[in-house]
Backbone as a ProteinNet text record, in pm:
[ID]
protein_1_A
[PRIMARY]
MATRSEQTSGAQRRWRGREPADRVAARRAQLVEAGLELMGTTGARTVSMRGVCRQAGLTERYFYESFGQVDELLGEVLDLVVLQARDTLLAAMHTAPEELGPLIRHGVRAFTDFVLADRRRGRVMFTESQASPALASRGAELITEFTGPIAAVLRTRDLTGTPDGTDVELNALAIFGALAFLYPRWLRPSGAETSQLPEERFVEHVAQVIEQLAGAGSRPASGIFHDHQ
[TERTIARY]
12231.2	12090.4	12051.4	11933.7	11870.3	11800.2	11814	11717.3	11582.7	11482.2	11366	11350.3	11454.3	11424.6	11497.2	11590.7	11659.2	11552	11487.9	11367	11268	11218.7	11126	11167.7	11301.5	11336.1	11354.5	11387.1	11407.4	11262.7	11172.8	11042.7	10982.1	10989.3	10978.6	11069.6	11164.2	11243.3	11182.9	11146.2	11081.5	10951.2	10847	10715.1	10648.6	10621.6	10563.5	10646.8	10788.5	10886	10920	10877	10895.7	10973.5	11065.4	11128.5	11039.4	11090.9	11005.9	10996	11108.9	11100.4	10991.1	10976.6	10887	10744	10721.7	10590.2	10543.6	10638.9	10617.4	10582.3	10657.7	10640.1	10513.7	10481.5	10350	10209	10213.3	10143.2	10097.3	10217.9	10244.3	10175.2	10171.1	10121.4	9972.9	9923.9	9789.6	9714.9	9808.4	9741.7	9701.3	9840.9	9813	9713.3	9687.6	9585.8	9455	9438.5	9306.8	9294	9416.1	9404.1	9357.2	9410	9381.5	9225	9169.1	9025	8932.8	8982.9	8892.1	8905.1	9036.7	9066.2	9003	8995.5	8962.3	8800.8	8768.9	8599.6	8528.2	8541.3	8464.9	8551.2	8662.1	8739.2	8823.5	8963	9035.9	8993.7	8897.1	8843.8	8766.1	8723.4	8654.9	8744.9	8874.9	8940.9	8984.4	8994.6	9047	9135.6	9207.6	9325.2	9216.9	9102.2	9034.8	8979.6	8927.9	8862.8	8967.6	9083	9188.1	9209.5	9223.3	9273.1	9147.9	9012.7	8879.6	8921.8	8937.8	8955.5	9060.5	9159.4	9276.7	9275.3	9203.7	9188.3	9308.3	9362.2	9477.7	9417.6	9495.8	9490.9	9540.9	9504.7	9568.7	9705	9756.2	9902.2	9979.1	9930.7	9998	9985.9	9915	9892.6	10014.5	10030.9	10148.2	10281	10283.1	10394.3	10464.9	10375.6	10430.5	10381.3	10325.3	10250.7	10239.4	10282.3	10252.3	10129.3	10043.1	9939.7	9860.3	9742.7	9667.1	9721.1	9766.7	9810.7	9939.7	10002.9	10122.1	10100.4	9975.7	9925.1	9885.8	9801.4	9715.7	9838.1	9950.6	10072.6	10128	10153.5	10178.7	10115.4	9988.2	9908.5	9900.9	9911	9934.5	10085.9	10165.4	10309.5	10303.2	10232	10196.7	10137.1	10027.2	9952.2	10030.9	10059.1	10133.8	10257.8	10372.1	10467.2	10430.4	10314.8	10289.7	10228.6	10175.5	10130.1	10243.4	10336.8	10482.6	10530.6	10543.6	10617.2	10553.2	10390.1	10328.5	10352	10353.9	10397.2	10521	10630.1	10785.7	10783.5	10705.2	10693	10635	10529.9	10466.7	10548.6	10654.1	10712.6	10830.1	10857.8	10966.7	10930.5	10802.5	10722.1	10649.9	10659.9	10570.4	10637.8	10533.4	10576.5	10663.8	10746.4	10809	10748.9	10659.6	10560.4	10472.8	10486.1	10422.7	10278.6	10203.5	10059.5	10025	10085.4	10077.9	10131.6	10253.8	10324.9	10230.7	10166.2	10079.8	9948.8	9893.2	9775.8	9818	9938.5	9996.9	9992.3	10046.7	10080.9	9938.7	9847	9703.7	9648.1	9653.4	9586	9667.3	9772.1	9845.6	9797.5	9784.7	9731.3	9583.9	9516	9365.2	9332	9403.9	9421.1	9463.7	9542.9	9594.1	9478.6	9417.4	9328.5	9199.6	9130.8	9042.1	9053.1	9181.7	9229.2	9179.9	9167.9	9148.4	9097.3	8968.6	8918.1	8959	9001.2	9042.4	9161.9	9249.2	9382.7	9346.8	9240.8	9237.8	9162.7	9069.5	9013.4	9145.1	9235.3	9350.3	9420.4	9456.4	9583.4	9507.4	9384.3	9320.8	9233.2	9193.1	9071.9	9132.8	9149.9	9171.5	9307.9	9385.5	9535.8	9526	9397.2	9385.1	9274.7	9262.9	9156.6	9210.7	9333.2	9408	9509.6	9563.8	9686.5	9804	9798.8	9938.7	9943.8	9798.3	9794	9820.5	9789	9815.3	9950	10038.2	10170.3	10253.3	10218.9	10263.4	10233.1	10105.5	10078.5	10164.3	10174	10270.2	10413.9	10457.4	10584.2	10591.5	10460.7	10482	10450.5	10414.4	10392.5	10504.3	10611.7	10734.9	10728.2	10708.8	10709.1	10622.4	10484.7	10399.2	10463.2	10487.6	10509.6	10658.2	10751.8	10868.9	10864	10799.2	10803.4	10744.8	10624.9	10588.1	10689.8	10754.3	10857.8	10979.4	10996.4	11103	11064.2	10941.4	10905.7	10908.8	10852.3	10863.8	10989.1	11096.2	11231.7	11278.2	11237.4	11312.7	11250	11141.3	11076.9	11072.2	11079.5	11063.3	10935.9	10840.4	10720.4	10690.9	10765.2	10731.4	10793.3	10910.5	10978.6	11116.9	11108	11236.1	11239.2	11298.4	11311.9	11354.8	11269	11304.5	11278.8	11344.9	11305.1	11202.5	11153.4	11042.2	10940	10944.3	10805.4	10794	10887	10880.5	10814.1	10873.5	10819.6	10644.9	10614.1	10498.4	10412.4	10436.5	10352.5	10337	10430.4	10409.4	10323.1	10332.4	10230.8	10084.5	10084.1	9951.9	9890.1	9966.7	9886.9	9853.9	9931.2	9883.8	9750.4	9757.1	9615.4	9496.8	9535.8	9426.1	9372.6	9464.1	9434.8	9358	9397.7	9370.3	9214.7	9151.9	9041.7	8949.5	8984	8932.3	8922.3	8984	8975	8893.6	8893.4	8783.3	8626.4	8618.5	8469	8444.6	8547.7	8511.2	8486.7	8557.9	8553.2	8439.6	8331.1	8245.4	8133.6	8094.1	7984.6	7861.1	7817.9	7695.8	7677.4	7596.8	7565.8	7625.8	7743.6	7790.9	7812.2	7779.3	7777.7	7913.6	8018.2	8144.5	8172.3	8092.6	8088.1	8029	7963.3	7888.8	7977.9	8083.9	8162.2	8219.4	8215.6	8275.8	8432.1	8506.6	8631.5	8743.7	8701.4	8772.5	8758.9	8661.2	8633.9	8709.4	8696.4	8786	8918.8	8965.6	9126.1	9166.8	9093.1	9119.2	9117.4	9032.3	9009.4	9126	9152.6	9263.8	9390.9	9430.9	9520.7	9534	9420.7	9425	9456	9393.5	9419.2	9565.9	9620.9	9793	9861.3	9817.3	9873.2	9879.6	9762.3	9765.5	9841.8	9849.2	9922.8	10075.4	10116.3	10266.2	10317.5	10249.8	10296.2	10301.6	10248.6	10237.9	10400.1	10437.5	10584.3	10559.9	10608.4	10625.6	10765.1	10875	10991.9	10999.5	11035.9	11064.9	11176.8	11174.4	11280.4	11407.8	11394.9	11492.2	11455.6	11432.7	11410.3	11293	11155.5	11033	10981.3	11010.1	10941.7	11014	10979.5	11066.9	10975.3	11055.5	10996.2	10919.6	10801.1	10720.9	10734.7	10785.6	10800	10678.6
3012	3018.1	2935.6	3006.5	2991	2834.9	2754.7	2616.9	2657.3	2542.5	2588.1	2598.4	2486.8	2499.2	2600.7	2669.1	2805.2	2937.5	2913.5	3017.8	3011.5	2874.4	2871.6	2934.7	2867	2939.1	3063	3150.3	3283.8	3354.8	3295.3	3335.4	3331.5	3214	3218.5	3316.2	3368.5	3453.3	3580.4	3606.1	3740.2	3721.9	3798.5	3775	3925.5	3955.9	4087.5	4205.9	4159.4	4274	4281.7	4188.6	4216.9	4066.6	4099.1	3999.9	3908.8	3798.7	3739	3776.1	3832.1	3902.7	4009	4077.4	4190.6	4144.4	4046.5	3973.6	3933.8	3874.6	3822.7	3943.8	4056.8	4163.2	4224.5	4221.9	4272.7	4210.9	4083.4	3989.6	4016.2	4011.9	4031.1	4161.2	4264.9	4401.4	4407.8	4320.4	4276.7	4226.4	4119.6	4038.5	4144.6	4224.2	4307.5	4427.4	4479.3	4552.7	4474.5	4379.9	4302.3	4288.8	4239.1	4230.5	4351.9	4473.2	4595.1	4621.2	4598.2	4623.6	4545.2	4407.7	4324.5	4362.3	4378.8	4410.6	4551.6	4614.2	4754	4782.5	4675.3	4703.9	4611.2	4493.1	4390.9	4318.3	4340	4328.1	4185.6	4174.8	4088.4	3934.3	3930.5	3794.9	3727.9	3824	3755.2	3737.8	3769.6	3744.7	3581.5	3551.3	3412.2	3415.3	3296.7	3292	3295.6	3237.3	3226	3365.2	3433.6	3570.6	3648.1	3675.4	3749.4	3733.8	3598.4	3558.3	3602.8	3578.4	3660.4	3787.8	3883.5	4019.5	4063.3	3978.6	4015.5	3981.3	3889.3	3826.6	3725.8	3661.6	3544.4	3447.2	3340.1	3191.4	3185.6	3057.9	3007.7	2993.3	2933.5	2909.1	3048.7	3178	3298.8	3350.9	3311.7	3353.6	3289.7	3164	3083.4	3115.7	3177.1	3207.6	3316.4	3401.2	3528.5	3518.3	3407	3428.5	3259.2	3246.4	3095.9	3106.4	3188	3179.3	3334.5	3330.4	3473.6	3560.7	3506.6	3600	3667.4	3612.4	3668.8	3819.9	3759.6	3868.5	3987	3964	4071.5	4143	4081.2	4151.2	4242.9	4184.9	4298.5	4407.8	4394.8	4507	4609.2	4540.3	4621.6	4721.1	4660.3	4713	4824.2	4806.6	4886.8	5024.9	5008.1	5126.8	5184	5127.1	5198.7	5274.4	5210.3	5266.4	5391.6	5392.6	5516.1	5614.7	5583.1	5688.3	5750.7	5657	5725.2	5817.6	5771.3	5843.8	5993.8	5974.3	6115	6196.4	6146.2	6244.7	6309.1	6222.1	6262	6377.7	6354.7	6462.4	6598.8	6571.3	6670.9	6778.9	6701.3	6763.3	6844.2	6795.4	6880.5	7012	7017	7153.6	7223.2	7155.4	7231.4	7343.1	7429.5	7573.5	7551.2	7623.2	7606.6	7605.9	7726.4	7715.5	7587.1	7546.9	7416.9	7426.5	7496.6	7474.4	7483.5	7549.9	7515.7	7406.4	7345.4	7256.3	7126.9	7110.8	6993.2	6988.8	7125.6	7131.4	7084.9	7139.2	7076.5	6931.8	6870.7	6732.2	6660.4	6702.4	6654.1	6653.1	6769.4	6781.2	6688.8	6666.6	6572.1	6445.2	6402.2	6270.3	6240.8	6327.7	6341.1	6322.6	6391.4	6410.7	6259.7	6204.5	6062.6	5946.8	5955.8	5863.7	5899.8	6028.5	6060.1	6001.5	6018.8	5985.6	5849.6	5757.8	5628.9	5577.5	5551.3	5507.5	5390.1	5317.2	5149.1	5183.1	5283.3	5291.3	5306.9	5389	5393.9	5250.9	5193.1	5081.2	4983.5	4949.4	4865.3	4894.2	5025.9	5049.9	5068.6	5091.2	5103.3	5012.5	4933.2	4828.6	4694.2	4663.5	4561.5	4474.6	4595.6	4558.6	4470	4456.4	4393	4247.4	4231.3	4142	3994	3958.7	3840.2	3844.9	3718.8	3758	3766.8	3728.4	3764.2	3904.3	3937.6	4094	4188.7	4133.4	4218.3	4218.6	4129.3	4108.5	4188.2	4192.3	4271.5	4419.1	4448.5	4597.7	4671.4	4540.7	4608.4	4656	4567.6	4615	4727.7	4751.6	4862.2	5015.8	4985.8	5112.9	5213.9	5182.4	5257.5	5312.6	5267.2	5328.5	5463.9	5454.4	5552.1	5674	5622.7	5692	5759.4	5712.8	5782.3	5916.1	5961.9	6107.4	6190.4	6130.5	6223.1	6246.1	6115.8	6131.5	6235.3	6234	6325	6486.1	6508.5	6636.8	6664.5	6588.2	6613.3	6623.5	6556.5	6572.1	6716.3	6767.9	6909.4	7024.9	6990.1	7089.3	7057.3	7155.9	7145.4	7166.4	7068.9	7097.9	7071	6981.1	6936.4	7019.5	7120.3	7192.9	7123.9	6998.7	6905.2	6812.8	6788.4	6738.5	6586.6	6470.9	6348.8	6226.1	6136.6	6046.9	5949.6	5928.4	5862.4	5909.3	6057.7	6109.2	6125.8	6163.5	6146.6	6015.9	5913	5772.9	5760	5797.9	5760.1	5869.7	5977.5	6071.8	6035.8	5999	5952	5826.6	5732.2	5606.6	5667.9	5780.4	5842.2	5902.5	5971.3	6032.1	5923.6	5827.4	5721.1	5661.9	5618.7	5566.3	5672.4	5789.1	5883.3	5872.8	5888.6	5863.7	5730.9	5656.6	5483	5483.5	5575.5	5581.3	5675.6	5785.8	5885.6	5875	5841.3	5826.4	5729.2	5612.5	5510.8	5546.6	5638.3	5675.1	5777	5863	5974.4	5926.1	5813.1	5773.2	5689.4	5647.8	5578.5	5638.6	5550.1	5637.3	5677.5	5638.8	5700.5	5614.1	5678.6	5595.3	5652.3	5741.9	5779	5925.9	6004.1	6157.3	6200.8	6144.6	6218.8	6178.7	6078.8	6063.4	6177.7	6272.8	6377.4	6522.6	6500.7	6647.3	6671.8	6802.5	6869	6842	6802.2	6784.4	6876.9	7012	7125.7	7108.6	7077.6	7053.6	6962.5	6846.3	6720.7	6758.3	6804.6	6827.4	6925.2	7030.1	7106.7	7034.4	6948.5	6868.7	6774.9	6719.7	6643.5	6714.1	6805.2	6875.3	6931.7	6961.7	7000	6902	6770.6	6651.8	6626.3	6645	6605.4	6722.1	6852.7	6942.5	6908.8	6872.8	6818	6740.9	6608.5	6475.5	6497.9	6598.1	6622.5	6699	6767.6	6825.8	6749.9	6611.9	6556.6	6512.9	6518.6	6508.4	6455.6	6340.2	6274.8	6261.5	6326.2	6305.9	6396.9	6316.7	6369.3	6484.4	6585.6	6680.5	6621.8	6537.7	6491.7	6347	6242.9	6111.5	6104	6179.9	6174.3	6034.7	5960.4	5836.2	5742.6	5631.3	5519.4	5391.8	5284.3	5144.7	5121	5062.3	5015.3	4880.7	4808.8	4686.3	4620.3
-2604.4	-2600.4	-2467.5	-2421.1	-2277.5	-2291.6	-2229.9	-2238.2	-2188.1	-2195.2	-2180.9	-2010.2	-1958.9	-1791.6	-1717.9	-1802.1	-1773.4	-1776.3	-1892.2	-1907	-1802.4	-1777.3	-1676.4	-1527.1	-1502.2	-1375.6	-1363.3	-1482.4	-1483	-1464.3	-1532	-1515.2	-1345.3	-1293.4	-1149.1	-1071.3	-1104.4	-1044.4	-1038.4	-1154.1	-1183.2	-1249.4	-1216.5	-1261	-1279.1	-1398.8	-1442.4	-1350.4	-1376.8	-1367.7	-1196.4	-1131	-967.1	-925.4	-836.6	-768.2	-669.4	-634	-565.6	-442.7	-353.4	-238.9	-234.4	-334.7	-353.5	-339.5	-406.7	-441.1	-291.6	-222.7	-78.6	26.2	6.7	62.9	50.1	-81.9	-108.5	-44.5	-60.4	-17.2	132.9	211.9	361.9	403.6	307.2	330.3	313.8	211.4	193.3	309.4	364.1	478.2	615.3	616.8	733.6	733	608	593.3	612.1	562.3	585.3	741	822.2	958.1	1031.7	997.5	1031.6	1013	907.8	910.4	971.5	985	1058.8	1217.1	1252.9	1382.2	1438.6	1343.4	1373.7	1363.3	1302.3	1294.5	1373	1327	1414.6	1531.7	1549.3	1667.2	1645.1	1731.6	1730.9	1756.4	1844	1879.3	1747.7	1653	1532.1	1431.9	1424.8	1312.7	1327.5	1184.1	1150.9	1037.8	1025.8	914	783.3	788.6	626.4	623.4	743.4	726.4	688.4	707.1	689.9	508.6	493.8	357.1	254.1	307.7	225.8	196.2	297.6	329.9	213.4	208	138.3	-12.6	-35.9	-156.3	-196.9	-108.2	-114.6	-62.5	-105.6	-46.1	84.9	136.1	281.7	257	158.4	117.2	168.3	104	115.4	274.5	348.1	491.9	558.7	539.7	597.4	542.9	429.5	362.5	471.6	528.9	633.7	770.1	809.1	932.8	976.8	1078.8	1149.3	1209.5	1274.5	1310.2	1321.5	1357.3	1354.6	1454.5	1582.3	1670.3	1639.2	1531.6	1486.3	1371.9	1302.8	1226.1	1314.2	1416	1493.9	1560.4	1602	1673.8	1595.2	1476.3	1348.4	1332.9	1325.8	1320.3	1443.2	1553	1667.6	1677.3	1619.2	1605.7	1487.1	1392.4	1308.1	1339.9	1410.2	1466.3	1577.3	1678.3	1788	1743	1635.5	1596.6	1499.6	1431	1356.8	1444.4	1544.6	1662.8	1716.2	1737	1801	1709.5	1585	1488.5	1487.4	1477.7	1454.5	1596	1709.1	1808.6	1805	1762.8	1730	1615.5	1539.1	1416.1	1482.6	1554.6	1629.3	1704.8	1785.9	1879.3	1804.4	1675.3	1609.9	1547	1548.1	1505.2	1601.8	1742.1	1854.9	1899.6	1950.6	2013.6	2139.6	2186.3	2314.8	2414.4	2446.9	2559	2571.1	2716.9	2733.9	2692.7	2741.9	2723.8	2537.5	2469	2313.6	2279.9	2328.5	2279.3	2330	2446.7	2442.1	2355.2	2352	2255.7	2081.1	2059.8	1936.7	1928.1	2027.8	2033.2	2023.7	2144.5	2124.9	2008.1	1950.1	1811.3	1693.9	1689.7	1601	1635.4	1775.1	1780.7	1752.6	1780.4	1767.4	1592.7	1513.4	1388.6	1343	1393.4	1351.6	1366.1	1496.5	1518.4	1424.6	1413.7	1330.5	1199	1137.4	994.9	946.7	1059.6	1077.1	1188	1218	1346	1368.5	1288.4	1334.5	1415.8	1408.7	1492.3	1623.5	1658.6	1801.5	1881.4	1779.4	1852.4	1846.8	1762	1780.6	1883.9	1918	2001.5	2155.7	2178.3	2298.1	2349.5	2248.7	2296.6	2269.4	2127.2	2099.3	2120.9	2186.3	2247.8	2356.4	2419.1	2532.2	2505.6	2380.9	2326.3	2398.2	2397.2	2423.8	2487.3	2556.3	2656.6	2557.8	2431.6	2337.2	2296.1	2262.7	2263.7	2349.5	2480	2593.7	2633	2624.6	2653.2	2550.1	2400.8	2310.2	2342.9	2380.3	2403.2	2515.9	2618.2	2744.7	2706.3	2605.6	2576.7	2494.5	2411.2	2321	2368.6	2511.9	2580.1	2574.5	2586.7	2638.2	2479.2	2357.1	2257.3	2236.9	2283.6	2290.1	2403.2	2519.3	2629.2	2619.7	2534.9	2523.1	2458.4	2367.2	2350.8	2452.6	2490.5	2633.1	2733.5	2755	2883.6	2818.2	2704.6	2639.1	2680.9	2654.8	2653.9	2810.5	2901.4	3057	3098.8	3041	3097.6	3064.6	2963.2	2928.6	3001.4	3081.6	3162.5	3319.3	3379	3521.2	3569.4	3565.6	3613.5	3730.8	3824.2	3969.8	4023.2	3996.1	4083.7	4104	4078.2	4131.7	4014.4	3908.6	3810.4	3861.8	3842.7	3896	3791.5	3743.7	3649.7	3699.3	3821.9	3863	3834.1	3878.4	3834.7	3691.4	3607	3464.6	3422.7	3448.3	3423.5	3452.8	3581	3626.6	3571	3528.8	3471.6	3330.5	3284.9	3128.8	3114.7	3222.2	3214.8	3245.9	3341.6	3375.5	3268.5	3167.9	3070.6	2964.8	2956.5	2846.1	2907.1	3041.2	3082.7	3072.6	3089	3051.6	2898.1	2830.4	2700.8	2648.8	2716	2682.3	2723	2816.2	2855.9	2779.3	2764	2706.3	2578.9	2490.1	2340.4	2280.6	2338.8	2298.6	2313.5	2447.4	2486.1	2363.2	2335.8	2256.1	2099.5	2072	1929.6	1915.1	2002	1987.9	1906.7	1813	1699.6	1780.8	1890.3	1959	2093.8	2179.7	2310.5	2405.7	2413.7	2522.6	2517.3	2628.8	2613.1	2587.3	2598.6	2562.5	2424.5	2342.2	2216.4	2116.4	2198.6	2149.5	2150.3	2235.3	2242.7	2106.4	2083.4	1964.9	1991.2	1864.6	1855.2	1943.7	1929	1967.3	2146.6	2184.6	2328	2387.1	2314.5	2356.5	2337.9	2246.1	2250.7	2361.6	2398.7	2496	2645.3	2655.1	2766.7	2802.8	2689.3	2685.8	2714.9	2648.3	2711.2	2818.5	2875.9	3037.9	3124.3	3105.2	3185.4	3169.4	3084.1	3044	3101.3	3110.7	3178.4	3368.2	3390.8	3544.6	3578.7	3489.7	3531.7	3518.7	3416.5	3369.6	3522.3	3595.1	3710.2	3835	3817.6	3964.3	3988.8	4125	4166.2	4308.5	4353	4466.8	4530.6	4475.5	4500.1	4646.2	4777.1	4881.1	4912.7	4957.2	4983	5048.9	5160.2	5240.6	5288.4	5228.8	5292.8	5362.3	5314.8	5383.3	5372.3	5267.5	5254.8	5300.7	5401.1	5430.6	5427.9	5410.8	5402.7	5528.2	5516.5	5617.7	5655.8	5754.8	5784.7	5821.5
[MASK]
+++++++++++++++++++++++++++++++++++++++++++++++++++++++++++++++++++++++++++++++++++++++++++++++++++++++++++++++++++++++++++++++++++++++++++++++++++++++++++++++++++++++++++++++++++++++++++++++++++++++++++++++++++++++++++++++++++++

């Protein structure tokens, strides 16, 4: 027969049928969702540990159970959004048409649906990712997660006449840069002409911008470029 101390220990290990690790993971998820809500609405600079705890309905003890400081939480929110965007693009590429124009439009539509489904995502990815040095540093590391699917598509198509790895890398970055400026302006509730654009026109415009950027090529035919002393 189990002693009282053994029964108490067993109760601590399992509570309402859930293992301790599961409860920790659930609380962490609550904190990340709270961070996403605050970061994606009022902005990263306004986020505090106490504010996150209030939003999550948890005590400060549970914040420090998962995170050492607020920057760690904000970095995890940024990771979550960027990786979800990457997975959205990868999934879209698996179902995209072969022809380049329709393929680009398919990808743009999938990404647009992704940010429209939760407008906090666009703000976190394109605006709040620059709100602090820590976020900017992490954002720079994550850019390749987003540009990877773009570059993969560009590598499979001879868009510049001479496939070149440098062209592909530069063009993928240029496309990301264009998206990073176009989407925040369009997603604004009001106050900018671009925010009034119908969704279909915006998607078409972004697709045409990508087509133009994807075809850029600077590879010389035979050593045209030289270093200047």
